[in-house]
Backbone as JSON Lines, residues from 0, in Angstrom:
{"i":0,"aa":"X","n":[101.91,140.77,237.0],"ca":[102.62,140.58,235.79],"c":[101.73,141.22,234.72]}
{"i":1,"aa":"X","n":[102.37,142.21,233.82],"ca":[101.31,142.7,232.88],"c":[101.13,141.71,231.92]}
{"i":2,"aa":"X","n":[100.26,141.65,230.95],"ca":[99.95,140.76,230.02],"c":[100.99,140.35,229.07]}
{"i":3,"aa":"X","n":[101.82,141.5,228.5],"ca":[102.94,141.34,227.5],"c":[103.95,140.61,228.24]}
{"i":4,"aa":"X","n":[104.37,140.79,229.38],"ca":[105.5,140.19,230.19],"c":[105.21,138.68,230.54]}
{"i":5,"aa":"X","n":[103.76,138.43,230.81],"ca":[103.16,136.99,231.04],"c":[103.38,136.29,229.66]}
{"i":6,"aa":"X","n":[103.19,137.08,228.48],"ca":[103.51,136.03,227.14],"c":[104.97,135.61,226.91]}
{"i":7,"aa":"X","n":[105.9,136.79,227.44],"ca":[107.27,136.59,227.14],"c":[107.78,135.19,228.08]}
{"i":8,"aa":"X","n":[107.18,135.41,229.18],"ca":[107.36,134.42,230.22],"c":[106.88,132.87,229.67]}
{"i":9,"aa":"X","n":[105.59,132.69,229.38],"ca":[104.97,131.69,228.68],"c":[105.92,131.23,227.44]}
{"i":10,"aa":"X","n":[106.42,132.11,226.52],"ca":[106.94,131.7,225.58],"c":[108.29,131.05,225.78]}
{"i":11,"aa":"X","n":[108.94,131.67,226.87],"ca":[110.39,131.23,227.29],"c":[110.16,129.78,227.84]}
{"i":12,"aa":"X","n":[109.14,129.47,228.71],"ca":[108.82,128.29,229.26],"c":[108.63,127.41,228.03]}
{"i":13,"aa":"X","n":[107.97,127.64,226.95],"ca":[107.64,126.72,225.73],"c":[108.96,126.33,225.21]}
{"i":14,"aa":"X","n":[109.8,127.31,225.16],"ca":[111.08,127.18,224.34],"c":[111.91,126.29,225.43]}
{"i":15,"aa":"X","n":[111.99,126.56,226.39],"ca":[112.8,125.71,227.33],"c":[112.43,124.2,227.47]}
{"i":16,"aa":"X","n":[111.03,124.1,227.42],"ca":[110.61,122.64,227.6],"c":[111.03,121.93,226.26]}
{"i":17,"aa":"X","n":[110.95,122.37,225.26],"ca":[111.42,121.82,223.8],"c":[112.88,121.53,223.81]}
{"i":18,"aa":"X","n":[113.66,122.51,224.59],"ca":[115.23,122.25,224.39],"c":[115.81,121.26,225.29]}
{"i":19,"aa":"X","n":[115.03,120.98,226.37],"ca":[115.31,119.93,227.14],"c":[115.84,118.67,226.51]}
{"i":20,"aa":"X","n":[115.24,118.15,225.55],"ca":[115.48,117.27,224.61],"c":[116.83,117.14,224.02]}
{"i":21,"aa":"X","n":[117.56,118.3,223.85],"ca":[118.9,118.48,223.23],"c":[120.11,118.71,224.29]}
{"i":22,"aa":"X","n":[119.78,118.63,225.57],"ca":[120.73,118.69,226.58],"c":[120.83,117.43,227.39]}
{"i":23,"aa":"X","n":[121.92,117.51,228.13],"ca":[122.3,116.11,228.89],"c":[121.07,115.67,229.64]}
{"i":24,"aa":"X","n":[120.36,116.76,230.07],"ca":[119.12,116.33,231.21],"c":[118.29,115.3,230.53]}
{"i":25,"aa":"X","n":[118.0,115.01,229.18],"ca":[117.18,114.36,228.55],"c":[117.49,112.81,229.17]}
{"i":26,"aa":"X","n":[119.04,112.66,228.86],"ca":[119.4,111.16,229.07],"c":[119.09,110.96,230.56]}
{"i":27,"aa":"X","n":[119.42,111.83,231.57],"ca":[119.35,111.71,232.83],"c":[117.63,111.24,233.33]}
{"i":28,"aa":"X","n":[116.95,112.23,232.77],"ca":[115.47,112.1,233.03],"c":[115.1,110.72,232.24]}
{"i":29,"aa":"X","n":[115.51,110.47,231.16],"ca":[115.02,109.25,230.63],"c":[115.61,107.75,231.5]}
{"i":30,"aa":"X","n":[116.72,108.12,231.9],"ca":[117.39,106.95,232.55],"c":[116.66,106.7,234.0]}
{"i":31,"aa":"X","n":[116.25,107.94,234.56],"ca":[115.58,107.76,236.06],"c":[114.19,107.35,235.68]}
{"i":32,"aa":"X","n":[113.19,107.76,234.54],"ca":[112.03,107.64,234.5],"c":[111.68,106.35,233.83]}
{"i":33,"aa":"X","n":[112.45,106.22,232.6],"ca":[112.32,105.22,231.46],"c":[111.81,105.87,230.31]}
{"i":34,"aa":"X","n":[112.27,105.17,229.35],"ca":[111.97,106.12,228.02],"c":[110.62,106.57,227.65]}
{"i":35,"aa":"X","n":[109.81,105.46,228.01],"ca":[108.29,106.02,227.62],"c":[107.66,106.79,228.7]}
{"i":36,"aa":"X","n":[108.2,106.71,229.81],"ca":[107.76,107.73,230.85],"c":[108.16,109.17,230.64]}
{"i":37,"aa":"X","n":[109.47,109.2,230.26],"ca":[109.99,110.36,229.78],"c":[109.1,111.06,228.69]}
{"i":38,"aa":"X","n":[108.95,110.31,227.65],"ca":[108.13,110.75,226.56],"c":[106.82,111.34,226.84]}
{"i":39,"aa":"X","n":[106.35,110.65,227.76],"ca":[104.88,111.03,228.2],"c":[104.99,112.27,229.08]}
{"i":40,"aa":"X","n":[105.8,112.39,229.68],"ca":[106.12,113.67,230.68],"c":[106.3,114.79,229.63]}
{"i":41,"aa":"X","n":[107.4,114.69,228.9],"ca":[107.52,115.66,228.12],"c":[106.56,116.15,227.13]}
{"i":42,"aa":"X","n":[105.64,115.12,226.62],"ca":[104.63,115.56,225.88],"c":[103.47,116.51,226.7]}
{"i":43,"aa":"X","n":[103.36,116.08,228.01],"ca":[102.41,116.8,228.85],"c":[102.87,118.17,228.99]}
{"i":44,"aa":"X","n":[104.23,118.4,229.23],"ca":[105.03,119.56,229.59],"c":[104.81,120.59,228.38]}
{"i":45,"aa":"X","n":[104.97,119.82,227.28],"ca":[105.05,120.6,225.97],"c":[103.63,121.2,225.68]}
{"i":46,"aa":"X","n":[102.61,120.29,225.63],"ca":[101.26,120.83,225.53],"c":[100.76,121.78,226.7]}
{"i":47,"aa":"X","n":[101.27,121.72,227.92],"ca":[100.71,122.53,228.79],"c":[101.52,124.01,228.4]}
{"i":48,"aa":"X","n":[102.7,123.88,228.16],"ca":[103.44,125.17,228.05],"c":[102.82,126.01,226.66]}
{"i":49,"aa":"X","n":[102.51,124.94,225.6],"ca":[101.83,125.58,224.45],"c":[100.36,126.21,224.99]}
{"i":50,"aa":"X","n":[99.49,125.68,225.71],"ca":[98.43,126.05,225.97],"c":[98.52,127.61,226.81]}
{"i":51,"aa":"X","n":[99.54,127.38,227.72],"ca":[99.93,128.84,228.53],"c":[100.09,129.82,227.5]}
{"i":52,"aa":"X","n":[101.08,129.56,226.32],"ca":[101.53,130.79,225.62],"c":[100.32,130.96,224.74]}
{"i":53,"aa":"X","n":[99.52,130.3,224.32],"ca":[98.15,130.61,223.49],"c":[97.29,131.63,224.43]}
{"i":54,"aa":"X","n":[97.0,131.15,225.76],"ca":[96.21,132.07,226.39],"c":[97.03,133.27,226.92]}
{"i":55,"aa":"X","n":[98.18,133.41,227.07],"ca":[98.92,134.52,227.22],"c":[98.86,135.54,225.98]}
{"i":56,"aa":"X","n":[99.02,134.85,224.91],"ca":[98.98,135.65,223.54],"c":[97.56,136.32,223.17]}
{"i":57,"aa":"X","n":[96.48,135.75,223.52],"ca":[95.24,136.29,223.46],"c":[94.82,137.33,224.37]}
{"i":58,"aa":"X","n":[95.87,137.46,225.6],"ca":[95.46,138.47,226.76],"c":[96.48,139.55,226.29]}
{"i":59,"aa":"X","n":[97.47,139.37,225.79],"ca":[98.54,140.39,225.64],"c":[98.12,141.57,224.73]}
{"i":60,"aa":"X","n":[98.87,142.64,224.9],"ca":[98.58,143.94,224.28],"c":[99.21,143.8,222.8]}
{"i":61,"aa":"X","n":[98.65,144.8,221.89],"ca":[99.18,144.33,220.67],"c":[99.49,145.72,220.11]}
{"i":62,"aa":"X","n":[100.86,146.19,220.51],"ca":[101.32,147.51,220.27],"c":[101.99,147.23,218.73]}
{"i":63,"aa":"X","n":[101.48,148.04,217.78],"ca":[102.07,147.8,216.22],"c":[103.3,148.16,216.07]}
{"i":64,"aa":"X","n":[104.16,147.4,215.5],"ca":[105.56,147.85,215.19],"c":[105.51,148.28,213.91]}
{"i":65,"aa":"X","n":[104.93,147.46,212.92],"ca":[104.84,147.94,211.47],"c":[103.43,147.67,210.89]}
{"i":66,"aa":"X","n":[103.15,148.56,209.87],"ca":[102.04,148.36,209.29],"c":[102.19,148.38,207.72]}
{"i":67,"aa":"X","n":[102.17,147.22,206.97],"ca":[102.36,147.21,205.74],"c":[101.26,146.37,204.92]}
{"i":68,"aa":"X","n":[100.32,147.03,204.3],"ca":[98.82,146.02,204.21],"c":[99.35,145.08,203.05]}
{"i":69,"aa":"X","n":[100.21,145.19,202.27],"ca":[100.67,143.92,201.25],"c":[101.28,142.69,201.99]}
{"i":70,"aa":"X","n":[101.55,142.94,203.34],"ca":[102.28,141.88,203.89],"c":[101.27,140.88,204.48]}
{"i":71,"aa":"X","n":[100.1,141.26,204.81],"ca":[98.87,140.76,205.08],"c":[98.74,139.42,204.18]}
{"i":72,"aa":"X","n":[99.07,139.56,202.92],"ca":[98.69,138.45,201.99],"c":[99.85,137.65,202.09]}
{"i":73,"aa":"X","n":[100.97,137.64,202.77],"ca":[102.09,136.81,202.88],"c":[101.54,135.22,203.13]}
{"i":74,"aa":"X","n":[100.76,135.33,204.41],"ca":[100.56,133.79,204.61],"c":[99.79,133.16,203.46]}
{"i":75,"aa":"X","n":[98.75,133.97,202.59],"ca":[98.1,133.29,201.67],"c":[98.9,132.68,200.64]}
{"i":76,"aa":"X","n":[100.11,133.11,200.29],"ca":[101.04,132.57,199.29],"c":[101.87,131.57,199.96]}
{"i":77,"aa":"X","n":[102.28,131.68,201.25],"ca":[103.12,130.92,201.89],"c":[102.51,129.64,202.61]}
{"i":78,"aa":"X","n":[101.37,129.87,203.19],"ca":[100.95,128.56,203.77],"c":[100.65,127.42,203.16]}
{"i":79,"aa":"X","n":[100.21,127.41,201.73],"ca":[100.18,126.05,201.24],"c":[101.5,125.2,201.13]}
{"i":80,"aa":"X","n":[102.45,126.0,200.8],"ca":[103.82,125.2,200.93],"c":[104.16,124.69,202.3]}
{"i":81,"aa":"X","n":[103.65,125.6,203.23],"ca":[103.94,125.34,204.58],"c":[103.18,123.98,205.0]}
{"i":82,"aa":"X","n":[101.91,124.05,204.61],"ca":[101.11,123.2,205.08],"c":[101.4,121.45,204.33]}
{"i":83,"aa":"X","n":[101.66,121.87,203.11],"ca":[102.1,120.58,202.24],"c":[103.36,119.96,203.03]}
{"i":84,"aa":"X","n":[104.41,120.86,203.59],"ca":[105.46,120.16,204.12],"c":[105.18,119.66,205.44]}
{"i":85,"aa":"X","n":[104.23,120.17,206.01],"ca":[103.77,119.55,207.57],"c":[103.31,118.35,207.07]}
{"i":86,"aa":"X","n":[102.22,118.42,206.26],"ca":[101.34,116.97,205.89],"c":[102.51,115.91,205.44]}
{"i":87,"aa":"X","n":[103.35,116.3,204.65],"ca":[104.38,115.25,204.29],"c":[105.27,114.82,205.51]}
{"i":88,"aa":"X","n":[105.5,115.84,206.33],"ca":[106.63,115.55,207.39],"c":[105.85,114.75,208.5]}
{"i":89,"aa":"X","n":[104.6,114.77,208.56],"ca":[103.77,114.14,209.68],"c":[103.61,112.39,209.07]}
{"i":90,"aa":"X","n":[103.28,112.41,207.74],"ca":[102.77,111.27,207.23],"c":[104.18,110.42,206.16]}
{"i":91,"aa":"X","n":[105.16,111.13,206.09],"ca":[106.17,110.08,205.61],"c":[107.06,109.52,206.6]}
{"i":92,"aa":"X","n":[107.63,108.54,205.86],"ca":[108.72,107.64,206.7],"c":[109.97,108.56,206.66]}
{"i":93,"aa":"X","n":[110.24,108.86,208.03],"ca":[111.51,109.9,207.97],"c":[112.16,109.23,209.37]}
{"i":94,"aa":"X","n":[113.47,109.05,209.03],"ca":[114.47,108.51,210.22],"c":[114.73,109.69,211.21]}
{"i":95,"aa":"X","n":[114.59,111.11,210.79],"ca":[114.79,111.77,211.96],"c":[113.66,112.11,212.87]}
{"i":96,"aa":"X","n":[112.4,111.24,212.9],"ca":[111.17,111.35,213.82],"c":[111.43,110.17,214.8]}
{"i":97,"aa":"X","n":[110.8,110.58,215.93],"ca":[110.86,109.7,216.95],"c":[110.36,108.19,216.82]}
{"i":98,"aa":"X","n":[111.19,107.2,217.0],"ca":[110.92,105.93,217.02],"c":[111.07,105.33,215.37]}
{"i":99,"aa":"X","n":[111.51,106.19,214.57],"ca":[111.78,105.75,213.27],"c":[113.21,105.75,213.03]}
{"i":100,"aa":"X","n":[114.0,105.8,213.86],"ca":[115.69,105.57,213.5],"c":[116.13,104.32,212.93]}
{"i":101,"aa":"X","n":[115.17,103.3,213.04],"ca":[115.49,101.97,212.31],"c":[115.67,102.21,210.8]}
{"i":102,"aa":"X","n":[114.89,103.28,210.24],"ca":[115.19,103.52,208.7],"c":[116.35,103.71,208.33]}
{"i":103,"aa":"X","n":[117.1,104.15,209.17],"ca":[118.41,104.65,208.88],"c":[119.31,103.53,208.18]}
{"i":104,"aa":"X","n":[119.02,102.02,208.74],"ca":[119.54,100.85,208.14],"c":[119.25,100.42,206.92]}
{"i":105,"aa":"X","n":[118.09,101.05,206.13],"ca":[117.42,100.69,205.19],"c":[118.64,101.17,203.93]}
{"i":106,"aa":"X","n":[118.52,100.39,202.57],"ca":[119.39,100.69,201.56],"c":[119.05,102.0,201.26]}
{"i":107,"aa":"X","n":[118.11,102.47,201.23],"ca":[117.68,104.32,200.84],"c":[116.96,104.84,201.84]}
{"i":108,"aa":"X","n":[117.54,105.39,202.87],"ca":[116.82,105.88,203.94],"c":[116.12,107.2,203.67]}
{"i":109,"aa":"X","n":[116.73,107.94,202.74],"ca":[116.18,109.39,202.17],"c":[115.4,109.22,200.92]}
{"i":110,"aa":"X","n":[114.06,109.09,201.13],"ca":[113.12,108.97,200.04],"c":[112.2,110.11,200.27]}
{"i":111,"aa":"X","n":[111.39,110.42,199.06],"ca":[110.27,111.3,198.91],"c":[110.63,112.72,199.51]}
{"i":112,"aa":"X","n":[109.95,113.22,200.36],"ca":[110.12,114.57,201.1],"c":[111.34,114.67,201.5]}
{"i":113,"aa":"X","n":[111.9,113.64,202.0],"ca":[113.33,113.8,202.87],"c":[114.17,113.9,202.06]}
{"i":114,"aa":"X","n":[114.21,113.7,200.59],"ca":[115.12,114.07,199.45],"c":[115.25,115.71,199.51]}
{"i":115,"aa":"X","n":[114.02,116.37,199.88],"ca":[114.35,117.81,199.67],"c":[114.94,118.34,201.03]}
{"i":116,"aa":"X","n":[114.44,117.95,202.42],"ca":[114.99,118.21,203.48],"c":[114.62,117.06,204.57]}
{"i":117,"aa":"X","n":[115.61,117.16,205.4],"ca":[115.53,116.29,206.69],"c":[114.44,116.44,207.62]}
{"i":118,"aa":"X","n":[113.93,117.67,207.55],"ca":[113.08,118.18,208.47],"c":[111.9,118.98,207.87]}
{"i":119,"aa":"X","n":[111.0,118.32,207.13],"ca":[109.88,118.88,206.49],"c":[109.03,119.34,207.57]}
{"i":120,"aa":"X","n":[108.6,118.96,208.52],"ca":[107.71,119.27,209.51],"c":[108.17,120.55,210.05]}
{"i":121,"aa":"X","n":[109.53,120.61,210.56],"ca":[110.15,121.78,211.17],"c":[110.03,123.15,210.17]}
{"i":122,"aa":"X","n":[110.36,122.76,208.95],"ca":[110.42,124.02,207.85],"c":[109.06,124.48,207.54]}
{"i":123,"aa":"X","n":[108.18,123.72,207.79],"ca":[106.81,123.85,207.6],"c":[106.32,124.93,208.79]}
{"i":124,"aa":"X","n":[106.73,124.56,210.12],"ca":[106.32,125.3,211.06],"c":[107.18,126.74,210.93]}
{"i":125,"aa":"X","n":[108.26,126.71,210.47],"ca":[109.05,127.95,210.16],"c":[108.46,129.04,209.25]}
{"i":126,"aa":"X","n":[108.2,128.3,207.96],"ca":[107.13,129.13,207.21],"c":[105.99,129.69,207.71]}
{"i":127,"aa":"X","n":[105.26,129.0,208.3],"ca":[103.82,129.24,208.92],"c":[104.26,130.57,209.98]}
{"i":128,"aa":"X","n":[105.42,130.49,210.86],"ca":[105.5,131.42,211.8],"c":[106.07,132.67,211.32]}
{"i":129,"aa":"X","n":[106.94,132.55,210.43],"ca":[107.84,133.75,209.72],"c":[106.63,134.48,208.96]}
{"i":130,"aa":"X","n":[105.65,133.85,208.35],"ca":[104.73,134.61,207.45],"c":[103.73,135.2,208.27]}
{"i":131,"aa":"X","n":[103.54,134.78,209.53],"ca":[102.36,135.41,210.49],"c":[103.17,136.67,211.02]}
{"i":132,"aa":"X","n":[104.54,136.41,211.4],"ca":[105.23,137.56,212.02],"c":[105.17,138.79,211.16]}
{"i":133,"aa":"X","n":[105.3,138.36,209.73],"ca":[105.31,139.5,208.68],"c":[103.94,140.26,208.53]}
{"i":134,"aa":"X","n":[102.87,139.33,208.4],"ca":[101.61,139.73,208.32],"c":[101.09,140.59,209.44]}
{"i":135,"aa":"X","n":[101.41,139.94,210.62],"ca":[100.66,140.71,212.05],"c":[101.28,142.05,212.25]}
{"i":136,"aa":"X","n":[102.76,142.2,212.5],"ca":[103.27,143.14,212.64],"c":[103.1,144.02,214.09]}
{"i":137,"aa":"X","n":[102.65,143.26,215.08],"ca":[102.29,143.65,216.44],"c":[103.44,142.92,217.16]}
{"i":138,"aa":"X","n":[103.69,143.75,218.54],"ca":[104.67,143.2,219.52],"c":[104.46,141.68,219.88]}
{"i":139,"aa":"X","n":[103.01,141.62,220.3],"ca":[102.77,140.23,220.75],"c":[102.97,139.06,219.89]}
{"i":140,"aa":"X","n":[102.52,139.66,218.4],"ca":[102.8,138.3,217.49],"c":[104.11,138.06,217.14]}
{"i":141,"aa":"X","n":[104.88,139.15,217.45],"ca":[106.25,138.81,217.19],"c":[106.89,137.93,218.23]}
{"i":142,"aa":"X","n":[106.45,137.96,219.38],"ca":[106.82,137.01,220.56],"c":[106.37,135.71,220.47]}
{"i":143,"aa":"X","n":[104.86,135.69,219.96],"ca":[104.39,134.6,219.93],"c":[104.7,133.55,218.69]}
{"i":144,"aa":"X","n":[104.55,134.08,217.78],"ca":[105.28,133.38,216.4],"c":[106.67,133.28,216.31]}
{"i":145,"aa":"X","n":[107.28,134.26,216.54],"ca":[108.77,134.23,216.8],"c":[109.22,133.1,217.59]}
{"i":146,"aa":"X","n":[108.66,132.83,218.76],"ca":[109.02,131.69,219.53],"c":[108.85,130.37,218.52]}
{"i":147,"aa":"X","n":[107.91,130.1,217.88],"ca":[107.73,128.79,217.12],"c":[108.95,129.09,215.89]}
{"i":148,"aa":"X","n":[109.21,130.33,215.43],"ca":[110.17,130.53,214.33],"c":[111.72,129.88,214.92]}
{"i":149,"aa":"X","n":[111.94,130.6,215.93],"ca":[113.4,130.25,216.63],"c":[113.32,128.57,217.06]}
{"i":150,"aa":"X","n":[112.23,128.0,217.49],"ca":[112.3,126.6,217.68],"c":[112.37,125.84,216.46]}
{"i":151,"aa":"X","n":[111.61,126.23,215.65],"ca":[111.68,125.51,214.35],"c":[113.19,125.47,213.7]}
{"i":152,"aa":"X","n":[113.61,126.78,213.58],"ca":[115.05,126.85,212.92],"c":[116.2,126.36,213.75]}
{"i":153,"aa":"X","n":[116.15,126.3,215.09],"ca":[117.27,126.17,215.88],"c":[116.99,124.73,216.26]}
{"i":154,"aa":"X","n":[115.66,123.88,216.44],"ca":[115.5,122.7,216.54],"c":[116.21,121.67,215.41]}
{"i":155,"aa":"X","n":[115.94,122.16,214.14],"ca":[116.5,121.33,212.85],"c":[118.05,120.94,213.29]}
{"i":156,"aa":"X","n":[118.73,122.12,213.57],"ca":[120.29,121.96,213.87],"c":[120.36,121.01,215.06]}
{"i":157,"aa":"X","n":[119.81,121.36,216.35],"ca":[119.95,120.65,217.48],"c":[119.81,118.95,217.28]}
{"i":158,"aa":"X","n":[118.46,118.82,216.61],"ca":[118.26,117.45,216.5],"c":[119.42,116.82,215.46]}
{"i":159,"aa":"X","n":[120.01,117.53,214.39],"ca":[120.79,116.97,213.87],"c":[122.21,116.66,214.64]}
{"i":160,"aa":"X","n":[122.38,117.52,215.46],"ca":[123.6,117.43,216.19],"c":[123.37,116.14,217.42]}
{"i":161,"aa":"X","n":[122.33,116.14,217.78],"ca":[121.98,114.86,218.84],"c":[122.1,113.72,218.25]}
{"i":162,"aa":"X","n":[121.53,113.67,217.07],"ca":[121.43,112.2,216.35],"c":[122.88,111.76,215.74]}
{"i":163,"aa":"X","n":[123.58,112.87,215.45],"ca":[124.85,112.61,214.95],"c":[125.84,111.97,215.86]}
{"i":164,"aa":"X","n":[125.35,112.34,217.25],"ca":[126.3,112.12,218.57],"c":[125.84,110.56,218.81]}
{"i":165,"aa":"X","n":[124.29,110.42,218.7],"ca":[123.97,109.12,219.26],"c":[123.71,107.99,218.25]}
{"i":166,"aa":"X","n":[123.62,108.26,217.06],"ca":[123.33,107.26,215.92],"c":[124.52,106.85,215.13]}
{"i":167,"aa":"X","n":[125.72,107.62,215.51],"ca":[126.99,107.32,214.49],"c":[126.9,107.0,213.26]}
{"i":168,"aa":"X","n":[127.27,105.99,212.53],"ca":[127.78,105.85,211.24],"c":[126.47,105.67,210.41]}
{"i":169,"aa":"X","n":[125.27,105.21,210.93],"ca":[124.16,105.11,210.2],"c":[123.6,106.84,209.99]}
{"i":170,"aa":"X","n":[123.9,107.52,211.02],"ca":[123.39,108.87,210.6],"c":[124.18,109.67,209.82]}
{"i":171,"aa":"X","n":[125.59,109.47,209.89],"ca":[126.46,110.23,208.86],"c":[126.01,109.64,207.39]}
{"i":172,"aa":"X","n":[125.79,108.38,207.34],"ca":[125.55,108.14,205.84],"c":[124.2,108.7,205.37]}
{"i":173,"aa":"X","n":[123.28,108.86,206.25],"ca":[122.06,109.5,205.79],"c":[122.27,111.05,205.6]}
{"i":174,"aa":"X","n":[122.97,111.66,206.35],"ca":[122.99,112.99,206.3],"c":[124.0,113.21,205.25]}
{"i":175,"aa":"X","n":[124.79,112.42,204.75],"ca":[125.72,112.62,203.69],"c":[124.81,113.02,202.19]}
{"i":176,"aa":"X","n":[123.54,112.52,202.36],"ca":[122.87,112.52,201.07],"c":[121.61,113.41,201.28]}
{"i":177,"aa":"X","n":[121.49,114.0,202.43],"ca":[120.34,114.87,202.76],"c":[120.87,116.22,203.04]}
{"i":178,"aa":"X","n":[119.9,117.05,203.43],"ca":[120.4,118.58,203.98],"c":[119.04,118.95,204.9]}
{"i":179,"aa":"X","n":[119.45,119.97,205.67],"ca":[118.72,120.36,206.53],"c":[117.9,121.45,205.68]}
{"i":180,"aa":"X","n":[118.54,122.35,205.0],"ca":[118.18,123.42,204.13],"c":[117.53,122.84,203.09]}
{"i":181,"aa":"X","n":[116.17,123.16,202.73],"ca":[115.61,122.5,201.61],"c":[116.07,122.77,200.19]}
{"i":182,"aa":"X","n":[116.01,121.62,199.5],"ca":[116.91,121.41,198.13],"c":[118.59,121.66,198.19]}
{"i":183,"aa":"X","n":[119.06,121.9,199.43],"ca":[120.49,121.92,199.32],"c":[121.2,120.9,198.87]}
{"i":184,"aa":"X","n":[120.89,119.71,199.31],"ca":[121.51,118.42,198.89],"c":[121.29,118.08,197.38]}
{"i":185,"aa":"X","n":[120.09,118.47,196.83],"ca":[119.74,118.38,195.69],"c":[120.37,119.16,194.37]}
{"i":186,"aa":"X","n":[120.7,120.32,195.02],"ca":[121.19,121.76,194.27],"c":[122.87,121.03,194.18]}
{"i":187,"aa":"X","n":[123.21,120.54,195.36],"ca":[124.64,119.98,195.31],"c":[125.02,118.58,194.77]}
{"i":188,"aa":"X","n":[123.79,118.13,194.09],"ca":[124.18,116.84,193.56],"c":[124.37,115.61,194.18]}
{"i":189,"aa":"X","n":[124.17,115.83,195.58],"ca":[124.21,114.53,196.69],"c":[122.74,113.83,196.59]}
{"i":190,"aa":"X","n":[121.63,114.36,196.07],"ca":[120.2,113.7,195.77],"c":[119.61,114.17,194.74]}
{"i":191,"aa":"X","n":[118.26,113.77,194.45],"ca":[117.6,114.08,193.65],"c":[116.1,114.24,193.99]}
{"i":192,"aa":"X","n":[115.32,114.89,193.08],"ca":[113.93,115.06,193.37],"c":[113.37,114.13,192.75]}
{"i":193,"aa":"X","n":[112.26,113.58,193.61],"ca":[111.32,112.49,192.89],"c":[109.93,112.76,193.31]}
{"i":194,"aa":"X","n":[109.2,113.51,192.43],"ca":[107.69,113.77,192.62],"c":[106.92,112.26,192.88]}
{"i":195,"aa":"X","n":[107.5,111.32,192.28],"ca":[106.54,110.4,192.3],"c":[106.75,109.56,193.7]}
{"i":196,"aa":"X","n":[107.77,109.54,194.37],"ca":[108.01,109.15,195.6],"c":[107.17,109.87,196.37]}
{"i":197,"aa":"X","n":[107.1,111.38,196.45],"ca":[106.28,112.01,197.43],"c":[104.6,111.68,197.33]}
{"i":198,"aa":"X","n":[104.41,111.54,195.76],"ca":[103.01,111.11,195.44],"c":[102.11,112.39,195.61]}
{"i":199,"aa":"X","n":[100.81,112.14,195.55],"ca":[99.93,113.21,195.49],"c":[98.98,113.49,196.5]}
{"i":200,"aa":"X","n":[98.94,112.05,197.47],"ca":[97.94,112.17,198.55],"c":[98.33,113.04,199.69]}
{"i":201,"aa":"X","n":[99.53,113.14,199.98],"ca":[100.13,114.12,200.93],"c":[100.1,115.51,200.64]}
{"i":202,"aa":"X","n":[100.65,115.77,199.51],"ca":[100.17,117.29,199.15],"c":[98.8,117.76,199.01]}
{"i":203,"aa":"X","n":[98.02,116.52,198.69],"ca":[96.74,116.94,198.55],"c":[95.9,117.31,199.95]}
{"i":204,"aa":"X","n":[96.36,116.32,200.99],"ca":[95.98,116.63,202.3],"c":[96.4,118.01,202.81]}
{"i":205,"aa":"X","n":[97.48,118.43,202.58],"ca":[98.14,119.77,202.93],"c":[97.39,120.79,202.35]}
{"i":206,"aa":"X","n":[96.91,120.88,201.09],"ca":[96.16,121.81,200.41],"c":[94.82,121.68,200.95]}
{"i":207,"aa":"X","n":[94.22,120.7,201.37],"ca":[92.8,120.59,201.78],"c":[93.04,121.16,203.29]}
{"i":208,"aa":"X","n":[94.15,121.24,204.05],"ca":[94.19,121.84,205.28],"c":[94.27,123.18,204.91]}
{"i":209,"aa":"X","n":[94.83,123.8,204.0],"ca":[94.93,125.12,203.57],"c":[93.4,125.75,203.33]}
{"i":210,"aa":"X","n":[92.74,124.93,202.68],"ca":[91.34,125.28,202.22],"c":[90.73,125.42,203.57]}
{"i":211,"aa":"X","n":[90.62,124.48,204.59],"ca":[89.94,124.42,205.67],"c":[90.34,125.69,206.71]}
{"i":212,"aa":"X","n":[91.6,126.04,206.73],"ca":[92.08,126.81,207.7],"c":[91.6,128.36,207.12]}
{"i":213,"aa":"X","n":[91.92,128.67,205.92],"ca":[91.25,129.83,205.16],"c":[89.88,129.9,205.51]}
{"i":214,"aa":"X","n":[88.91,129.06,205.27],"ca":[87.72,129.19,205.21],"c":[87.2,129.14,206.78]}
{"i":215,"aa":"X","n":[87.69,128.44,207.89],"ca":[87.64,128.62,209.08],"c":[88.32,129.7,210.0]}
{"i":216,"aa":"X","n":[89.27,130.48,209.57],"ca":[90.41,131.14,210.19],"c":[89.51,132.25,211.09]}
{"i":217,"aa":"X","n":[88.62,132.98,210.61],"ca":[87.95,134.02,211.54],"c":[87.39,133.53,212.65]}
{"i":218,"aa":"X","n":[86.53,132.15,212.41],"ca":[85.68,131.58,213.2],"c":[86.81,130.92,214.34]}
{"i":219,"aa":"X","n":[87.78,130.62,214.1],"ca":[88.72,129.75,215.0],"c":[89.54,130.74,215.8]}
{"i":220,"aa":"X","n":[90.22,131.75,215.07],"ca":[91.31,132.36,215.65],"c":[90.94,134.04,215.83]}
{"i":221,"aa":"X","n":[89.63,134.14,215.15],"ca":[89.11,135.58,215.5],"c":[89.7,136.74,214.46]}
{"i":222,"aa":"X","n":[90.31,136.33,213.42],"ca":[90.96,137.14,212.59],"c":[90.77,136.85,211.06]}
{"i":223,"aa":"X","n":[90.67,137.74,210.08],"ca":[90.46,137.42,209.07],"c":[91.8,136.95,208.25]}
{"i":224,"aa":"X","n":[92.02,135.64,207.27],"ca":[93.35,135.5,206.79],"c":[93.62,136.44,205.77]}
{"i":225,"aa":"X","n":[93.01,137.49,205.28],"ca":[93.33,138.38,204.45],"c":[92.75,139.86,204.7]}
């Protein structure tokens, strides 16, 4: 198998592993193994396919598809926003995260970053992936980062459909005042922006991560960030 085909196969395995949770196979596996055992197996498979994909990416050929010097600066502009979304998504209370569905029963389940989007983590990943596809412009990067972009964008809709199917009225009440697309619920008047609820700590962590990534990018990833 040539290195580029290897990357395609690894990326397909990575996507397939993550899509299992949105198919009837998830319920069957969780029923047979138990929820905790299923989540453990899922985590192992997800990290294994991620490692496989990273290994394949660094071995794949890099045929240039486009070369636009200005696009190399796109991640420098986009990544602060992406990392703030990721930090807020990981650290905020969010009913869409595994194990936090109980928050749907609170009087105001959509607070902080969730007022902007139900899926801040996934949108952060999508911005990271899209900015790197544009900046890199080679075939291997389109496959590698494109897989993350496809997973992030499709994953938000798949999660919404699964939770609407399994959580019923609590989810419908939550979905009515939130949106998948960032700021859509606010623009439609179904919610409001509250900087105070988001606070400054989580965005500061995102910006600190950005500073660290820029300074260490060449050492960790072998490529200059600009």
